[in-house]
Structure formats: structure tokens, C-alpha cells
C-alpha positions as a Markdown table, in Angstrom:
| # | Residue | x | y | z |
|---|---|---|---|---|
| 1 | Met | 6.1 | 35.7 | -1.3 |
| 2 | Leu | 6.0 | 36.9 | 2.3 |
| 3 | Lys | 3.1 | 39.2 | 1.4 |
| 4 | Thr | 1.1 | 36.3 | -0.1 |
| 5 | Leu | 1.9 | 34.1 | 2.9 |
| 6 | Asn | 0.7 | 36.8 | 5.3 |
| 7 | Gln | -2.5 | 37.1 | 3.3 |
| 8 | Ala | -3.0 | 33.3 | 3.3 |
| 9 | Leu | -2.6 | 33.3 | 7.1 |
| 10 | Gln | -5.1 | 36.1 | 7.4 |
| 11 | Val | -7.6 | 34.1 | 5.4 |
| 12 | Leu | -7.0 | 31.0 | 7.5 |
| 13 | Asn | -7.4 | 32.9 | 10.8 |
| 14 | Leu | -11.0 | 33.9 | 9.8 |
| 15 | Phe | -12.2 | 30.3 | 10.2 |
| 16 | Thr | -13.3 | 30.1 | 13.9 |
| 17 | Arg | -15.9 | 28.4 | 16.0 |
| 18 | Glu | -18.1 | 31.5 | 15.6 |
| 19 | Thr | -17.6 | 31.9 | 11.9 |
| 20 | Pro | -16.7 | 28.5 | 10.5 |
| 21 | Val | -17.9 | 29.0 | 6.9 |
| 22 | Trp | -16.8 | 31.6 | 4.3 |
| 23 | Ser | -17.1 | 32.3 | 0.6 |
| 24 | Ala | -14.3 | 33.9 | -1.4 |
| 25 | Arg | -16.3 | 37.1 | -1.8 |
| 26 | Glu | -17.0 | 37.4 | 1.9 |
| 27 | Ile | -13.4 | 37.0 | 2.7 |
| 28 | Ala | -12.3 | 39.5 | 0.1 |
| 29 | Asp | -14.7 | 42.0 | 1.4 |
| 30 | His | -13.8 | 41.4 | 5.0 |
| 31 | Leu | -10.0 | 41.6 | 4.5 |
| 32 | Asp | -10.2 | 44.2 | 1.7 |
| 33 | Leu | -8.3 | 41.8 | -0.7 |
| 34 | Asn | -8.6 | 41.1 | -4.4 |
| 35 | Gln | -11.2 | 38.3 | -4.8 |
| 36 | Ile | -9.0 | 36.5 | -7.4 |
| 37 | Thr | -6.1 | 36.5 | -4.9 |
| 38 | Val | -8.5 | 35.1 | -2.2 |
| 39 | Tyr | -9.8 | 32.4 | -4.5 |
| 40 | Arg | -6.3 | 31.2 | -5.3 |
| 41 | Ile | -5.4 | 31.1 | -1.6 |
| 42 | Leu | -8.5 | 29.2 | -0.8 |
| 43 | Glu | -8.0 | 26.7 | -3.6 |
| 44 | Thr | -4.4 | 26.1 | -2.5 |
| 45 | Phe | -5.7 | 25.3 | 1.0 |
| 46 | Val | -8.3 | 22.9 | -0.5 |
| 47 | Asn | -5.6 | 21.2 | -2.6 |
| 48 | Asn | -3.5 | 20.7 | 0.5 |
| 49 | Gln | -6.6 | 19.5 | 2.5 |
| 50 | Phe | -6.5 | 22.4 | 5.0 |
| 51 | Leu | -9.9 | 23.5 | 3.8 |
| 52 | Thr | -12.8 | 21.8 | 2.2 |
| 53 | Lys | -15.1 | 23.4 | -0.4 |
| 54 | Asn | -18.9 | 23.0 | -0.9 |
| 55 | Asn | -19.2 | 23.0 | -4.7 |
| 56 | Lys | -22.9 | 23.9 | -4.5 |
| 57 | Thr | -22.6 | 26.9 | -2.2 |
| 58 | Lys | -19.0 | 27.8 | -3.1 |
| 59 | Gln | -18.3 | 28.1 | 0.6 |
| 60 | Tyr | -15.2 | 26.9 | 2.5 |
| 61 | Gln | -14.6 | 25.5 | 5.9 |
| 62 | Ile | -11.8 | 23.8 | 7.9 |
| 63 | Asp | -10.8 | 20.3 | 6.8 |
| 64 | Ala | -9.9 | 17.5 | 9.1 |
| 65 | Ser | -6.2 | 17.7 | 8.2 |
| 66 | Leu | -5.8 | 20.8 | 10.4 |
| 67 | Ala | -6.7 | 18.6 | 13.4 |
| 68 | Arg | -3.2 | 17.2 | 13.2 |
| 69 | Phe | -1.7 | 20.6 | 13.9 |
| 70 | Gly | -4.3 | 21.3 | 16.5 |
| 71 | His | -3.6 | 18.1 | 18.3 |
| 72 | Leu | 0.2 | 18.8 | 18.3 |
| 73 | Ser | -0.4 | 22.4 | 19.5 |
| 74 | Phe | -2.8 | 21.4 | 22.2 |
| 75 | Glu | -0.3 | 18.9 | 23.6 |
| 76 | Arg | 2.6 | 21.3 | 23.4 |
| 77 | Tyr | 1.0 | 24.4 | 24.8 |
| 78 | Asn | -1.7 | 23.1 | 27.2 |
| 79 | Val | -0.7 | 25.2 | 30.1 |
| 80 | Ala | -3.8 | 24.2 | 32.1 |
| 81 | Ala | -2.6 | 20.6 | 32.0 |
| 82 | Ile | 0.6 | 21.7 | 33.7 |
| 83 | Val | -0.9 | 23.9 | 36.3 |
| 84 | Gln | -4.2 | 22.3 | 37.3 |
| 85 | Pro | -2.6 | 19.2 | 39.1 |
| 86 | Ile | -0.7 | 21.7 | 41.3 |
| 87 | Leu | -3.8 | 23.6 | 42.1 |
| 88 | Tyr | -5.6 | 20.4 | 42.9 |
| 89 | His | -2.9 | 19.2 | 45.2 |
| 90 | Leu | -2.7 | 22.6 | 47.0 |
| 91 | Met | -6.4 | 22.4 | 47.6 |
| 92 | Lys | -6.1 | 18.9 | 49.0 |
| 93 | Gln | -3.1 | 19.8 | 51.2 |
| 94 | Ser | -4.6 | 23.0 | 52.6 |
| 95 | Gly | -8.2 | 21.9 | 52.7 |
| 96 | Glu | -9.2 | 25.3 | 51.4 |
| 97 | Ser | -10.2 | 27.0 | 48.2 |
| 98 | Val | -7.4 | 27.8 | 45.7 |
| 99 | Tyr | -7.4 | 30.5 | 43.0 |
| 100 | Leu | -5.1 | 31.2 | 40.1 |
| 101 | Thr | -4.8 | 34.9 | 39.0 |
| 102 | Lys | -3.4 | 36.3 | 35.8 |
| 103 | Gln | -1.9 | 39.8 | 35.4 |
| 104 | Thr | -3.4 | 42.1 | 32.8 |
| 105 | Asp | -1.5 | 45.4 | 32.9 |
| 106 | Leu | -2.3 | 47.1 | 36.3 |
| 107 | His | -5.2 | 44.7 | 36.9 |
| 108 | Ala | -5.5 | 41.0 | 37.3 |
| 109 | Val | -8.2 | 38.4 | 36.7 |
| 110 | Thr | -8.9 | 35.1 | 38.4 |
| 111 | Ile | -8.7 | 32.4 | 35.7 |
| 112 | Asp | -9.1 | 29.2 | 37.7 |
| 113 | Ala | -10.3 | 27.8 | 41.0 |
| 114 | Phe | -10.4 | 24.6 | 43.0 |
| 115 | Glu | -12.8 | 24.4 | 45.9 |
| 116 | Pro | -13.1 | 21.6 | 48.5 |
| 117 | Glu | -16.3 | 19.8 | 48.9 |
| 118 | Asn | -18.3 | 19.6 | 52.1 |
| 119 | Lys | -16.9 | 22.9 | 53.4 |
| 120 | Val | -18.3 | 26.4 | 53.7 |
| 121 | Ser | -16.9 | 28.3 | 50.7 |
| 122 | Phe | -17.6 | 31.6 | 49.0 |
| 123 | Ala | -18.0 | 32.7 | 45.4 |
| 124 | Val | -15.0 | 34.4 | 43.7 |
| 125 | Pro | -16.1 | 35.2 | 40.1 |
| 126 | Leu | -13.7 | 34.1 | 37.4 |
| 127 | Asn | -12.6 | 36.5 | 34.7 |
| 128 | Gln | -13.4 | 39.6 | 36.8 |
| 129 | Ser | -10.8 | 42.3 | 36.5 |
| 130 | Met | -9.5 | 43.8 | 39.7 |
| 131 | Pro | -6.9 | 46.5 | 40.4 |
| 132 | Leu | -3.5 | 45.5 | 41.8 |
| 133 | Tyr | -4.2 | 47.1 | 45.2 |
| 134 | Ala | -7.1 | 44.8 | 45.9 |
| 135 | Gly | -5.6 | 42.3 | 48.3 |
| 136 | Ala | -3.0 | 39.6 | 48.6 |
| 137 | Ser | -3.6 | 38.0 | 45.2 |
| 138 | Tyr | -2.9 | 41.3 | 43.6 |
| 139 | Trp | -0.1 | 42.5 | 45.9 |
| 140 | Ser | 1.9 | 39.4 | 45.0 |
| 141 | Ile | 2.0 | 40.6 | 41.4 |
| 142 | Leu | 2.4 | 44.3 | 42.0 |
| 143 | Ala | 5.5 | 43.8 | 44.2 |
| 144 | Phe | 7.5 | 42.7 | 41.2 |
| 145 | Leu | 6.4 | 45.3 | 38.6 |
| 146 | Asn | 8.6 | 48.2 | 37.7 |
| 147 | Pro | 8.8 | 51.2 | 40.0 |
| 148 | Ala | 6.7 | 53.5 | 37.7 |
| 149 | Asp | 3.8 | 51.0 | 37.6 |
| 150 | Ile | 4.0 | 50.5 | 41.4 |
| 151 | Gln | 3.9 | 54.2 | 42.0 |
| 152 | Glu | 0.9 | 54.6 | 39.7 |
| 153 | Val | -1.1 | 52.0 | 41.7 |
| 154 | Leu | 0.0 | 53.6 | 45.0 |
| 155 | Asn | -1.3 | 57.0 | 43.7 |
| 156 | Thr | -4.7 | 55.4 | 42.8 |
| 157 | Pro | -7.7 | 55.9 | 45.1 |
| 158 | Phe | -8.5 | 52.5 | 46.5 |
| 159 | Asp | -12.2 | 52.8 | 45.5 |
| 160 | Glu | -12.8 | 49.1 | 44.8 |
| 161 | Leu | -12.1 | 47.9 | 48.3 |
| 162 | Leu | -15.1 | 47.2 | 50.6 |
| 163 | Asp | -13.8 | 50.0 | 52.7 |
| 164 | Pro | -11.5 | 52.4 | 50.7 |
| 165 | Gln | -10.1 | 53.6 | 54.0 |
| 166 | Ala | -9.0 | 50.2 | 55.1 |
| 167 | Leu | -5.7 | 50.5 | 53.2 |
| 168 | Thr | -3.2 | 53.3 | 52.8 |
| 169 | Ala | -0.4 | 53.7 | 50.3 |
| 170 | Glu | 2.1 | 53.3 | 53.2 |
| 171 | Gln | 0.5 | 50.1 | 54.3 |
| 172 | Leu | 0.5 | 48.8 | 50.8 |
| 173 | Glu | 4.2 | 49.5 | 50.4 |
| 174 | Glu | 4.8 | 47.5 | 53.6 |
| 175 | Gln | 2.9 | 44.6 | 52.1 |
| 176 | Leu | 4.9 | 44.7 | 48.9 |
| 177 | Ala | 8.1 | 44.6 | 50.9 |
| 178 | His | 6.8 | 41.6 | 52.8 |
| 179 | Val | 6.1 | 39.8 | 49.5 |
| 180 | Arg | 9.6 | 40.5 | 48.2 |
| 181 | Lys | 11.2 | 39.3 | 51.5 |
| 182 | His | 9.1 | 36.3 | 52.3 |
| 183 | Gly | 7.6 | 35.3 | 48.9 |
| 184 | Trp | 3.9 | 35.5 | 50.1 |
| 185 | Cys | 1.5 | 37.9 | 51.8 |
| 186 | Val | -1.9 | 37.9 | 53.5 |
| 187 | Ser | -5.0 | 40.2 | 53.4 |
| 188 | Gln | -8.4 | 40.0 | 55.1 |
| 189 | Glu | -11.8 | 41.2 | 54.0 |
| 190 | Leu | -10.5 | 43.8 | 51.6 |
| 191 | Val | -12.7 | 42.8 | 48.7 |
| 192 | Thr | -14.5 | 39.6 | 49.8 |
| 193 | Pro | -16.2 | 39.7 | 53.2 |
| 194 | Glu | -15.0 | 37.3 | 55.9 |
| 195 | Val | -12.2 | 35.9 | 53.9 |
| 196 | Thr | -8.5 | 35.6 | 54.5 |
| 197 | Ala | -6.4 | 35.5 | 51.3 |
| 198 | Ile | -2.8 | 34.1 | 51.4 |
| 199 | Ala | -1.0 | 34.5 | 48.1 |
| 200 | Ala | 2.3 | 34.1 | 46.3 |
| 201 | Pro | 3.6 | 35.3 | 42.9 |
| 202 | Val | 3.9 | 33.2 | 39.8 |
| 203 | Phe | 6.7 | 33.8 | 37.3 |
| 204 | Ser | 7.7 | 32.6 | 33.9 |
| 205 | Ala | 11.3 | 33.3 | 32.8 |
| 206 | Gln | 11.7 | 35.6 | 35.8 |
| 207 | Gln | 8.8 | 37.7 | 34.7 |
| 208 | Val | 5.8 | 37.9 | 37.1 |
| 209 | Ile | 2.7 | 36.8 | 35.3 |
| 210 | Gly | 0.2 | 36.1 | 38.1 |
| 211 | Ser | -0.4 | 34.7 | 41.5 |
| 212 | Leu | -1.6 | 31.7 | 43.5 |
| 213 | Thr | -4.0 | 32.1 | 46.4 |
| 214 | Ile | -5.4 | 30.1 | 49.3 |
| 215 | Ala | -8.6 | 31.6 | 50.5 |
| 216 | Lys | -9.9 | 30.6 | 54.0 |
| 217 | Pro | -12.9 | 31.9 | 55.9 |
| 218 | Ile | -11.8 | 34.1 | 58.7 |
| 219 | Tyr | -13.8 | 32.1 | 61.3 |
| 220 | Arg | -11.6 | 29.1 | 60.5 |
| 221 | Thr | -8.4 | 31.1 | 60.4 |
| 222 | Gln | -6.1 | 31.2 | 63.5 |
| 223 | Glu | -3.0 | 33.4 | 63.6 |
| 224 | Ser | -0.9 | 30.3 | 63.8 |
| 225 | Asp | -2.3 | 29.0 | 60.5 |
| 226 | Ile | -1.1 | 31.9 | 58.4 |
| 227 | Gln | 2.7 | 31.4 | 58.1 |
| 228 | Pro | 2.4 | 27.6 | 57.3 |
| 229 | Leu | -0.2 | 28.4 | 54.6 |
| 230 | Gly | 2.0 | 31.2 | 53.3 |
| 231 | Glu | 5.0 | 28.9 | 53.0 |
| 232 | Leu | 2.8 | 26.2 | 51.4 |
| 233 | Val | 1.3 | 28.5 | 48.8 |
| 234 | Arg | 4.8 | 30.0 | 48.1 |
| 235 | Ser | 6.2 | 26.5 | 47.4 |
| 236 | Lys | 3.4 | 25.6 | 45.0 |
| 237 | Ala | 3.7 | 29.0 | 43.2 |
| 238 | Gln | 7.4 | 28.3 | 42.8 |
| 239 | Gln | 6.6 | 24.8 | 41.4 |
| 240 | Ile | 4.3 | 26.4 | 38.9 |
| 241 | Ser | 6.9 | 29.0 | 38.0 |
| 242 | Val | 9.5 | 26.3 | 37.4 |
| 243 | Glu | 7.2 | 24.3 | 35.1 |
| 244 | Leu | 6.1 | 27.4 | 33.1 |
| 245 | Thr | 9.7 | 28.5 | 32.6 |
| 246 | Lys | 10.8 | 25.0 | 31.6 |
| 247 | His | 8.0 | 24.7 | 29.0 |
| 248 | Gly | 8.2 | 28.4 | 27.9 |
| 249 | Gln | 4.6 | 29.0 | 28.9 |
| 250 | Ser | 2.6 | 31.9 | 30.2 |
| 251 | Phe | -1.1 | 32.3 | 31.2 |
| 252 | Asp | -2.1 | 34.0 | 27.8 |
| 253 | Tyr | -4.1 | 31.0 | 26.6 |
| 254 | Tyr | -4.9 | 29.4 | 29.9 |
| 255 | Ser | -8.7 | 29.9 | 29.7 |
| 256 | Phe | -8.8 | 28.4 | 26.2 |
| 257 | Phe | -7.0 | 25.2 | 27.2 |
| 258 | Lys | -9.0 | 25.0 | 30.5 |
| 259 | Glu | -12.3 | 25.1 | 28.6 |
| 260 | Asn | -11.2 | 22.4 | 26.2 |
| 261 | Met | -9.9 | 19.8 | 28.6 |
| 262 | Thr | -11.5 | 17.7 | 31.4 |
| 263 | Lys | -10.9 | 19.2 | 34.8 |
| 264 | Ile | -9.4 | 17.1 | 37.5 |
| 265 | Asp | -11.8 | 15.6 | 40.0 |
């Protein structure tokens, strides 16, 4: 029974936006399953209105009944709906660009951004992977990884910095200690020219999963600005962490939900 159920779920998972229509033979070949077994699974889904069948072409596609489950899932797991209002309010409070970063092993990617209008800004590409030595957004994550992972990053040549000599392993260790003590850190011009980055870690269930960053042009940054912005970004990162933990969420499907909802204006 469990084997058949697993096969049925494998079949259902083939129906995607990129490949919305399948025949029994195509599925059997793709999954290396018996065609009769696949046909029975498909007809069971048709009888329960999960799939619809074109009797002329003998092809199957998703039926509207699955929209009920999609709607419930979207409401329950829409992590972007939880986080984006906080990003928006941080942008409004700081008057600066705000970025959300997700950890991926010993790298991280920027997965969302809010930028103020009518101010000089700079392009930080979304979904670009960067190593965890590459500035405040990444140090905020690295500081809370296990010692072996931290040491691996410390031993890595800092080749992706604008100037690989601008940061030493000892300086990076000092920054990690600052994050652990104060809950935020700051870097300048390590990866993006003429930019100050002030960042804080984001957690879910006490596990670091990313970071929140305020990015401010250096020419608009006074020394006296940094600590208040650090405390502000820390408080917003903590707010996100509380909400994620309460809802049992992470950033795994953030990009999917972000792409399928209306962004806050």
C-alpha cells in the first residue's frame, strides 16, 4: 500500500508549470514504472477529480480540485507574506535599501529587496550566491554556524572580495565575535563599492537561516548612524525570527511565494 501511494505521489509531482500534460506511457517511461500501474493511478486521480483526462489524446493534466489544496497550502506556508511587511517597514524607518539573505551551506543568496524611491541606490542582484566571508550580510550567518564550518570559511582565500587583502582571518573572527555579542555587524565596500552594510542574523527555531541587511551609501553614512541602524536591523531581524519560529517556517520556499503574490507598495 505504501509503495503504491509513493508511486502515486511520484506521478502527481510530475505535473508542473513546465510540464503540465502527460500520457500514461510518458509517465511510465519517465519513472520506469509499469504502464498498467501508471494507468490505474491516473484513473484513480481522475475519478477523484485531482486530474482531468483528454479522451482524444489520452493525456492528463491537473484538475481544478487541487486548487483547494493549493489555496490552503499557500495561506499556511506563505513565508513571504510574513516577512515582506517587516522588510517594508524597515525600509521606511531607515530610509535605506533593505535586503533579505538566505543561507545555502557555506554560501548565501539575497532573496528579496526593498529600495526607497527618490534616493540614490545601487543594484544588488537577487539569487546570486556569495561566500560567507563576503561582508556583514554573510558574517551574521557565519557567526552562528558550527565551529568546523566557521574554520573552513576562515581557511578559504577571500578571492571574491573587491580587494582580497582587505580582510584577514583574524579580522573576520573579530567581526563574528561582534555579531554574537551585539546581534549585528557592519562592513564597508567589501563586495559592493561605496556601500555600508549593516546586518543581523535571522533564526527559525534557534537555527540561523539567513540575515537582514540595511545598505546605505558611504557618502550618506556618518559614524553616529551605524549603531542606531545596527540596533534597528537587529530588532527587525528578531521580529522576523519570532514570526518564523511561531509559524514553523524557513526561507526554503520564499522565492516561490514571493513570485506568486503581490508585493507591498
